[in-house]
Structures are given as structure tokens and as C-alpha cells.
C-alpha positions as CSV (number, residue, x, y, z in Angstrom):
1,M,35.1,110.2,114.6
2,S,34.0,107.2,116.5
3,G,30.9,105.2,115.7
4,D,29.8,101.8,114.5
5,P,28.5,101.9,110.9
6,N,28.0,98.1,110.8
7,A,25.6,98.3,113.8
8,L,23.6,101.0,111.9
9,I,23.4,98.8,108.8
10,E,22.1,95.9,110.8
11,H,19.5,98.2,112.4
12,L,18.4,99.4,109.0
13,K,17.9,95.8,107.9
14,T,15.3,95.2,110.6
15,G,12.8,97.4,108.7
16,L,11.7,99.1,111.9
17,T,14.1,101.9,112.4
18,T,14.8,104.8,114.7
19,V,17.1,106.8,112.5
20,C,17.7,110.6,112.2
21,R,20.4,112.8,110.9
22,A,22.9,114.9,112.9
23,W,25.4,117.4,111.6
24,A,28.3,119.3,113.2
25,L,29.5,122.6,112.0
26,T,33.0,123.9,112.9
27,R,33.7,127.6,112.1
28,K,37.2,128.9,111.5
29,D,37.2,130.6,114.9
30,G,36.8,127.2,116.5
31,T,33.1,127.5,117.4
32,V,31.4,124.1,117.1
33,L,27.6,123.9,116.5
34,G,25.6,120.7,116.5
35,F,22.1,120.1,115.0
36,T,19.7,117.2,114.5
37,D,16.3,116.7,112.8
38,H,15.3,114.4,115.8
39,D,12.8,115.8,118.3
40,R,15.3,115.5,121.2
41,D,18.9,116.6,121.6
42,L,21.6,114.0,120.9
43,T,25.2,113.8,122.3
44,F,28.2,112.0,121.0
45,D,31.9,112.8,120.4
46,G,31.6,115.6,122.9
47,I,29.1,117.5,120.8
48,V,25.5,118.3,121.7
49,F,23.3,118.1,118.7
50,R,20.4,120.4,119.3
51,A,16.9,119.6,118.2
52,G,15.1,122.5,116.5
53,G,18.4,124.4,116.2
54,G,17.2,126.0,113.0
55,M,18.9,123.9,110.4
56,T,18.0,120.9,108.2
57,A,19.9,119.2,105.3
58,R,18.7,117.9,101.9
59,A,19.7,114.6,100.3
60,V,23.4,114.2,99.7
61,E,24.6,113.4,96.2
62,S,27.9,111.4,96.1
63,G,29.9,109.3,93.6
64,N,33.0,107.2,93.4
65,G,34.9,109.5,91.0
66,L,36.5,112.9,91.5
67,A,33.2,114.8,91.0
68,V,32.3,117.1,93.9
69,D,29.7,115.8,96.4
70,N,26.9,118.3,96.7
71,S,24.2,119.1,99.2
72,E,22.3,122.0,100.7
73,A,21.4,123.1,104.2
74,Q,18.3,125.1,104.9
75,G,17.1,126.7,108.1
76,V,15.9,129.7,110.0
77,L,17.9,132.4,111.7
78,N,17.9,131.3,115.3
79,H,19.3,133.8,117.8
80,S,20.9,131.1,120.0
81,S,22.7,129.2,117.2
82,I,22.7,130.8,113.8
83,R,22.4,134.6,113.8
84,A,22.1,136.9,110.8
85,D,24.9,139.1,112.1
86,D,27.3,136.1,112.1
87,I,26.3,135.2,108.5
88,H,26.8,138.8,107.4
89,A,30.2,139.0,109.1
90,G,31.3,135.9,107.2
91,R,31.8,133.8,110.3
92,F,30.3,130.7,108.6
93,D,32.3,131.1,105.3
94,G,34.3,128.0,104.7
95,A,33.2,126.3,107.9
96,K,33.7,122.5,108.1
97,I,30.6,120.4,108.2
98,Q,30.0,116.7,108.9
99,I,26.7,114.8,108.6
100,W,25.8,111.4,110.1
101,E,22.9,109.0,110.0
102,V,22.3,108.1,113.6
103,N,20.2,105.6,115.5
104,W,18.8,107.9,118.0
105,A,18.0,105.0,120.3
106,D,21.7,104.0,120.3
107,V,23.9,106.9,119.1
108,A,26.9,104.6,118.9
109,S,25.2,103.1,115.8
110,R,25.9,105.7,113.2
111,R,27.8,106.4,110.0
112,M,29.1,109.5,108.4
113,I,27.5,110.3,105.1
114,F,29.0,113.7,104.2
115,R,32.1,115.7,105.0
116,G,32.9,119.0,103.5
117,T,32.7,122.8,103.9
118,I,30.1,125.6,103.7
119,G,29.9,127.3,100.4
120,E,27.7,130.2,99.3
121,I,25.0,131.3,101.8
122,T,21.9,133.1,100.6
123,E,19.4,134.7,103.0
124,T,15.7,135.3,102.4
125,G,13.8,137.1,105.2
126,R,14.3,135.0,108.3
127,A,15.6,131.9,106.5
128,F,18.8,131.0,104.9
129,E,20.1,128.4,102.4
130,A,23.8,127.2,102.4
131,E,25.6,125.3,99.8
132,L,27.6,122.3,101.1
133,R,30.7,121.4,99.1
134,G,32.4,118.0,99.4
135,L,36.1,117.3,100.0
136,A,36.8,116.9,96.3
137,D,36.0,120.6,95.9
138,A,39.6,121.3,97.1
139,L,40.9,119.5,94.0
140,N,39.4,122.3,91.9
141,Q,41.8,124.9,93.4
142,P,44.9,126.0,91.4
143,Q,48.0,124.1,92.4
144,G,51.7,124.8,92.0
145,R,53.7,128.0,92.0
146,V,53.5,131.0,89.7
147,F,56.7,132.2,88.1
148,Q,56.7,136.0,88.7
149,K,59.0,138.7,90.0
150,N,57.0,139.3,93.2
151,C,56.8,136.9,96.1
152,D,53.8,134.5,96.1
153,A,53.9,133.8,99.9
154,I,51.6,135.4,102.5
155,L,53.5,137.4,105.1
156,G,54.0,135.2,108.1
157,D,52.8,131.9,106.6
158,K,54.8,128.6,106.3
159,A,56.4,129.6,103.1
160,C,57.4,133.1,104.3
161,K,58.6,131.8,107.7
162,L,58.7,135.3,109.2
163,D,57.6,135.5,112.9
164,L,55.3,138.5,113.0
165,N,55.5,138.4,116.8
166,L,59.1,139.8,116.6
167,P,59.4,143.4,117.8
168,G,58.5,145.9,115.1
169,Y,56.3,143.7,113.0
170,S,53.0,143.9,114.9
171,V,51.3,145.8,117.7
172,E,48.1,145.4,119.7
173,I,46.2,148.6,120.6
174,G,42.8,150.0,121.4
175,L,40.8,152.1,118.9
176,L,40.1,155.8,119.5
177,G,37.3,156.0,117.0
178,T,35.8,154.4,113.9
179,R,33.6,155.1,111.0
180,E,32.0,153.0,108.2
181,D,33.4,149.9,109.9
182,R,36.5,150.2,107.8
183,V,38.2,153.4,108.9
184,F,39.6,153.7,112.5
185,S,42.1,155.7,114.4
186,V,44.5,154.7,117.2
187,P,47.0,156.7,119.4
188,P,50.3,157.6,117.8
189,L,52.6,154.6,117.3
190,E,56.2,155.3,118.1
191,G,58.8,153.4,116.2
192,F,56.6,152.6,113.2
193,D,57.3,154.6,110.0
194,H,54.6,156.3,108.0
195,G,52.9,153.7,105.7
196,W,54.5,150.8,107.7
197,F,51.2,148.9,107.9
198,E,49.9,149.5,104.4
199,R,49.0,146.2,102.8
200,G,49.2,144.6,106.2
201,R,46.4,143.0,108.3
202,A,44.2,144.4,111.0
203,V,42.8,141.6,113.2
204,V,40.0,142.5,115.6
205,L,40.6,141.0,119.1
206,D,37.4,141.9,120.9
207,G,34.0,143.6,120.5
208,Q,31.3,142.6,118.0
209,A,33.9,142.2,115.2
210,A,36.2,139.9,117.2
211,G,38.0,137.4,115.1
212,L,37.5,139.3,111.8
213,T,40.4,140.4,109.6
214,G,40.8,143.2,107.1
215,V,43.6,144.3,104.8
216,I,44.9,147.8,105.4
217,K,44.7,150.2,102.4
218,F,46.0,153.4,103.9
219,D,48.2,154.1,106.9
220,S,48.1,157.9,107.7
221,W,50.0,159.7,110.4
222,Y,48.5,162.7,112.1
223,E,49.8,164.8,115.1
224,E,47.6,163.2,117.8
225,R,46.5,160.0,116.1
226,R,47.2,157.4,113.5
227,E,44.4,156.5,111.0
228,F,43.9,153.3,109.0
229,E,41.5,152.5,106.2
230,L,40.7,149.0,105.2
231,W,40.0,147.9,101.6
232,Q,36.6,146.5,102.6
233,S,34.3,146.8,105.5
234,L,34.6,144.1,108.2
235,R,30.8,143.5,107.9
236,A,30.5,143.9,111.7
237,P,30.5,147.0,113.9
238,L,33.7,148.5,115.2
239,A,33.6,150.7,118.3
240,A,36.0,152.9,120.3
241,G,37.8,150.8,122.8
242,D,37.9,147.6,120.7
243,R,41.4,146.2,120.5
244,V,43.1,145.3,117.2
245,R,46.3,143.7,116.2
246,L,48.1,145.6,113.4
247,E,50.6,143.6,111.3
248,A,53.2,145.1,109.1
249,G,52.5,145.3,105.4
250,C,54.4,143.7,102.5
251,D,54.3,144.7,98.8
252,K,55.9,141.4,97.8
253,R,59.0,143.0,96.3
254,A,62.4,141.6,96.8
255,E,63.8,144.9,98.0
256,T,61.1,145.1,100.7
257,C,61.7,141.5,101.8
258,R,65.5,142.2,102.2
259,L,65.4,145.7,103.8
260,K,62.1,145.8,105.8
261,F,61.9,142.2,106.9
262,H,65.5,140.9,106.6
263,N,63.9,137.7,105.2
264,F,65.4,137.5,101.7
265,M,66.5,133.9,102.2
266,N,62.8,132.9,102.2
267,F,61.8,135.2,99.3
268,R,59.4,133.2,97.0
269,G,59.6,135.3,93.9
270,F,61.9,135.5,90.9
271,P,63.3,139.1,90.9
272,N,65.6,138.4,87.9
273,L,62.8,137.1,85.7
274,P,62.9,139.0,82.3
275,G,60.0,141.3,81.8
276,E,57.8,141.9,78.8
277,D,60.3,144.3,77.2
278,W,62.8,141.5,76.9
279,L,60.2,139.3,75.2
280,M,59.6,142.1,72.6
281,S,63.3,142.7,72.0
282,Y,64.9,142.0,68.6
283,P,68.5,141.9,67.1
284,A,70.1,145.2,66.2
285,Q,73.3,146.1,64.4
286,G,74.5,148.7,66.8
287,G,75.4,148.3,70.5
288,I,77.2,145.6,72.4
289,H,75.8,142.1,72.4
290,D,78.0,140.2,74.9
291,G,75.3,138.8,77.1
292,G,76.2,141.1,79.9
293,R,74.2,142.2,82.9
294,R,70.5,143.0,82.3
């Protein structure tokens, strides 16, 4: 983002400073929230940084190596900016965060001092505390591929390349009823076999749970309705009339990829990989040992 860090450094050298902090938080659903510890709102880069928005940050620890930069953010649950319902629903999980030092008398004089993501969030009464993880945290994630029989891609991602918008692989429909925020029913779905959506995704399109996603555990077919159960609650209320997008399920097997999705050219597993029984095998006198088909 724009800004003049050199101008800020020159301002700091004067000894009489007008400096505050500002931070922008971008959730995965695209919502952008701005906060500042100044007593007035600030605006730059198209973001309004609210004073008294219910959030403050501690000192940032950083280094020149590959160690993860760490910090924490604290605040109160403010209805207009950070709500307890949104935290419970996981809307802030993995959100991107950027922190600046800003000359509030001239917001063009600023420098970015932290960039990372929101980690674990803990809540105590009407307050919360969020862990801030630096960019180096991504280096702690496992890299590379796993050699296994089943596919390691996620249905519809860049590796899988399947277009879930093709007919037969997804449908958008309104809910007839719900319970426990993880079991819901819809009208009968013609053209979709029993169990077609098991292991698939349910994406809520509107209502209080809009934007949240769950993995389908059971897909049951009844005479006047079709019922789905998610592995976990969405952590936000579902209601009759809410619309959801149901996406076909994949069990990661080569046969499913070939017959159900016609996408075997992009299969990311190794179906002919020998199993544990082969590793435990040993030479025997009887039988044919010509290296034939397994």
C-alpha cells in the first residue's frame, strides 16, 4: 500500500511527534475493517480507520530470520465492528491484518510495521484477545505431495480442475427446515442419486450463516424431502428459507473420479501404489513368480 516511510522517519527525528497506530483487517468474505488508537477517525488507501472501534494492538516482535513475527490484538466486542456472533461463527479465522505507524497530522507519512493473519481468538466476557501471526508462519505448513492411493486434491480446486458449475455437480435451493444448525432438509432433488452429496460441501448463501461452509456427512432421501447432516455445526443459526449451495461429494477414489466426475486425467492419487500387504510379503516356493499383474 502507498505511504511515505521516509517522511515518517524524519517526523520521528523531530522529537515532537503526532504518531498513532492504524490496522486494517480483511476477512475471508471480503469485509474490511479499519481501527486506530487515535482519538479521531483516519482515512487512507480507501479505508476508514475508526477511533474507539474496539481493538488495540500490543508491541510487535520481529526479526531478520525465518522466525515468525508475533503480536496480539485486544479489544471489546463492539456491536458495530466486532461482534461475538461473528467470532463464534469463525468469520475472523485466518483474516489478513496489516498494521501501520501513522502521523495522524499527515496520514501520507506512515510505514507498515506488521503484516500477517489472525490466529487463535479467545473470549472473556465482553472482551477478546486475538493472536497475530506473521507472514513467516506460512513456512511452517507442510509442503509437497503425499504419495497415497487416494487423490490429494480438493474437489473443484486448481489441482482438480473440475468445474462444479457444470450441470449435475451443484444446486442452489431453499431450506424447508433445520435443527441443531447442522441438520437441514430441502425439497426432493430430481436427477441426483441417493448419497450424491455425501462428503460434499454445503455453502450458505443468505441468512445469519451466509458465507459459512460445512462438509456433508449424510445425504438421506425421503418421500417428500431430502435431508442432510453436516459433520459439524456451522456455529451460526440456520433457518427455513435460507438458501444453500450443495456441491457433489468426492471420496477421493480413482473409480469415483473416473465414473462420477469423468475427470480421471486430473486424478492426483496413485491408485497402483502397493499396499501394506505387499510390504509384508515374502518369497515362497509354490506359485508363479513371473512379475505379472498385481
